[in-house]
N, C-alpha and C positions, 0 to 999 in steps of 0.2 A: 599659082595663081589660081584656078579652078576652085581648087578645096575652100579658098577664102571668100571667094564670089558666093559660093555654097554657102557657107557657114552664114555670110551676109542675106542671103536669102534668106534662109530658115529661123534667121532672129527676126528681121522685118516680118516676115509673114506670121511668126510667133507675136509679135507685138501687135500685128493689125490683129490677128482669133483673139488675144486679151482684150484688146479694144472693145470689139463687135461683142463677145462674152460678156463684158462687163454695159456695153449699153442694153444690152436684150435685158438682162438684170436690174438695171434703173429704171427702166423703159415700165416692165414688169411692177415693178415696187411701187410705181407711180399710180397704174393701172389699179391694183391689190390695194394699195390707201384709200384711191377715190371710192371704190366700192365697199371699201371696209374701213371704216372711221374709226371704228373701236370706242364710242364714247357710252357711258351708262343709258343714257338717256332717248335711245337710238330706237329703243326698243319698247321703252318704257309705257304703258297705258296714258300716262299724265298727259304725254305729248302726241296721244293717238292723232290727233284732228289736225297736225301739223304736217304738212307734205315734208315727205323726204327728203325733198332738197332741200329745203330751207334747215333742216335737221342736220342733214351733211354739214353747210356751211356754217353752220353753230359751232360745229364741232371743230372742222379744220379750224375755226377762227381760236375756239379755247384754246387748241392743240399750238397754235402760234404766239401766243400772249407772251411778250418777254419780260423778265424780272433783274433787277440787281438785286447782290446779297447783301452789300455793304452800304452805309454802318448796319442796318439792318432791309430785311427783305422789302421791298414794293415796286411796283410796277415803273418798269420804262415810259418817260414820258413820250406823249405824239407818236402813239400806235393809233394806225387807223384801217379797220378790218371791216368785211362787208355788214357784220353782226354788231363789230366793238368797235366804241371810240373810245379811247383812252388822249386825256387832253395833256396839254403844256406844263401842267404841274404832276401828271402821274393819276390822277384819279379819275374816274370812268365816266364819261360824257362828253357834254359841249365845253369848250373853253371857258374859263371866271378868270375874274379880276382877282389879283391878290384884296386890294382894299373892295372894303364890303360898300355898298352903295345906302347912301341916308336913307333910313328909314326900312332897310331889311332887316329880314328875321334870319337869320344864318343858322342852319342845321347840317352836322355832319354825322352820318352813319357810319360808324365803324367796325369792320371784322373781318374775316374772311371770303372763301369763297361764296358762302351765302349771301352774303350782303356783296359782293362784287357782282355776282349774276351769273354762275358758269350755268350755262345749258341757257340760257336767257340772251333774244337781243338787248340793245340799251333800251328801250322804251316799257320792258316788261322784270326789271329788275325790280327788287323793292323799293330802294333809293326813290326810284322814278316813279313807281307807283303814289307812294309817298306824297310827293311831290303833286301829286294832280289829285288825291284826296284832300291834301290840304289849300289847295286853291280852290276845291269845291266846297269846302267847308267854311274858309275864311276869306272870300272873292274881295275883301277890300284891304286886306294884310298882302305886303310884302314877302313872301316866304322864298327859299331857296333851299333846296336841299343836297346834299355835294354827294356824291355815293364814293367814301373813303375805304372801300372793301379792296380787299388785295389775297386773294389765294393764297393758302394755306400757311398765313397767319396764325398766331394764338399772343394771348393776354398781354404778356411780356412786350412782342412786336410790338401788337395796338399801344400799347402805352407809348414806348417810343417815339410812333409815329405820330402821337396824339402831344408830346409833351414838345418832340424836334419839329414839328413843320405843321401840324393841324391849329397849333396856339396863332402861329402867326397871320392868321386867316380871320380872325376876331370874330370864332363862332359864338352867336349866344347860347346853341346847346350842342352837347354831343353825346350823342345816344351809339352807344356800345350792345352789340348784337352778336354775342359768343357761348360757347362752351363747351362743343364738339373739339375744335383741335386742342383743346388745354387737355381736355379727357382723353383724347388719342395719343397724345407725346408724351416721350419717355418722360420722366421726372429730371432725369439728369441731364436732359437736353434745355430743360426750360429757361436759362438765360441765354441760350444761344439766340440771336435773332433770327435767323434767318436760317436757311439751309445747314444740318448737320454732318452731313454725310456729303465729303468731297467728291466720291464716285457719283452720285448723284448729280453735282453740276456739270460733269461732264457729261451724262446722259442726257442731260436737260438741255444741253447745247445740241446734241445730235438730231434728238428729237425735232426741235425747232430750226434745224437747220433746212434751209428749202431747196438747196442747193443739189444736196445726196440723199435721197429718198431710202435708200436701199437699208441702211444703216436706221435710219428712222422705223420701216415698217417691221424689221428685224426684231428692236429692241420693244415696240411696242408688242405684238406676238408674244415677245416670252414673257413681259411682265403680265399679258392678259392671260397666258396660259397659268402661270406660277399663282396667279391670286386665284384661280381657277383650282388647280390641283393639290394646293400645300396648306391643308386645314392649320397649320400654326401660323401663317401670317392674319389668319382671320380669327385668332383666341385673343379677347382681351386680358390683359394685365391689369388682376385690382391690385398688385402690392403697390404699396405708397399713394396710395388714392388719398390718404389725410394731407400727407405733404404737396401732393398737388390741387387739391383744391384751397390749402394753406396761401401756396405760391401766389394763384388765382386772385383768393383776397386781398392778401397783403398789396397786391400791386395794383389794384383800382382803388383800394383804401386810399393808398401812394398819391394816384390821380384824379382822385375824386376831391382829394383835399386841395391841392394845387389848382382846379378848377374852382372850386370853391374863393380862393384867394383871387382869384380871376373874374369873380362873378359869373361864371358859367355854368351854366345849368348842364349836368351830368348824370346822365341813364345808363343803367345798365339790364340787359335782358337776358335772361338766360334763354337761350334759344332751343324750339324743340326740335326734336329727333325722332327717328321713325321708332314707334313702338312706346314713346311716352305722354301719348293722349288715348283717352276711351275712346275709342273708334274703332271698326271694322277694317281693316285691312284688304287692299285689294288683292288679287291673286300674285300680281308682279311685287307688290310691297311684301307679304307672306313671303314670297321666296325668299326677298333679302333678307329678310328679319331673319329667319332661319340661318337661310347660307351665310350672313357676317356674325352668327352666334352672339346677337344683342338682347340678349334677355338679359344677361350678365352685365353689361354695362347699363342698359337704362336702369339698374336697380342700384348701381352705383352712382349713377347720374344724380342720384338726391341726393348727395352728397353736398353739389354747388347749391343747390336748391335751399340747404338748411344754414348758408352761409351768406342767403341773401340778410337775411335779419342786421347782421353786423353790415355790410355794406351799406342799408339803409341811415346808419347812424353818420354815414361820412361822404353819401351820394345824394344826389338830391330825391332819385328814387331807383328802387332794385328792386326788378320786376320777375317772375317766373311767366317763361312764357312756354312752358311744356306742354302743358292740356292746351294749347292753341286750337289746336284743332279738334277738341270734342265734338262727337257728335256727326262730326262730317262722312259720307258714307264715298263719297269722290277721291279718287284718288290723289294725291297727295305728292309725297316721295317718289322721285325716280331712283334713289339709292339711298346710302342710310340716311343723309341728312338733309340732299339738296330737292329743293322745291321747286315744283311747275307755276305755272303763270296762276291759279286759282291758290295755289299757298302764299305767293308773295301779293296777292291781292288781299287775302286775309289777313296775312300779317301786317301790312301797313295800314288796314283799315285800324285794328288793334293798338297799332302804335300812335296814329292819329287819335285814340279816343285817349289814348294815355296821357298823350302832352299837349291836350287842349286847355287845360287851366293852365300852362305856363303862357299859352298866347292870347 
């Protein structure tokens, strides 16, 4: 009898010890996660004038964004964070109505994380700055700019978003701002409209899980270490570049033709990336350019530019934005493609000028 009691006590104390150890591990993970947010823009000179607390909050909020992958990748509706608002339709920003108000000129800006505004608060995304710019330039017009950016999507997914959702909102103009996610995506994964790796879906669930931080911290640390130490992950594969560009062009020709039938103006903007402009890079930008081996990629990126002429025959306009930042000495990019506040303002101003004759 005493032996059984002793075994029960050992099991009980062992269980308590395990719970205590796991609790200590979880608390440590939460403390570590708070002081090591692991976002690229935290140490970038692009955001040198922004408080560390705000940068941390932006980082946490970006990590917590939730997506659905079916039938195509899109933001989960009704998400509210300190720096990010996603409305009832899954668009970044405040709630809107499905029906367009009489006299309103409605513009949708479509793209990946650059349009969505990774690394920025709601008021400092490209669509938000474009709204301000257009209100200033056309004070007597009722113009509505809607942020339809979804982090991680490429042209095929963007076209599905446009044809299956955005058309229902009676847009007057659709502006596509992309290029980076297409050149980065493996060609054999082009016609997959969401995350093409099931393992990544499970990893994403753990990383976005607010209940258990330990797994999140371990995975974030692992992928950060992997990115910093495995050169193969940073090398650009130039094979099948013509096929990639061909698919990109084919997708937008089809969607532009549908837009034309619906009497919707549709513009395709080839976005700038780090190294595509003729400018002196900041120390941090130069470090990123060399670290990610972007010289080959920026050279191959010209293939997309050469397709713009064909797109101009089918879309309202196809415009090359690659050299948008020529002559700017200030830091623009905080990684390979994402821009800070200054870059977002410059982009919005250029878009405003590009579309003024439509208004």
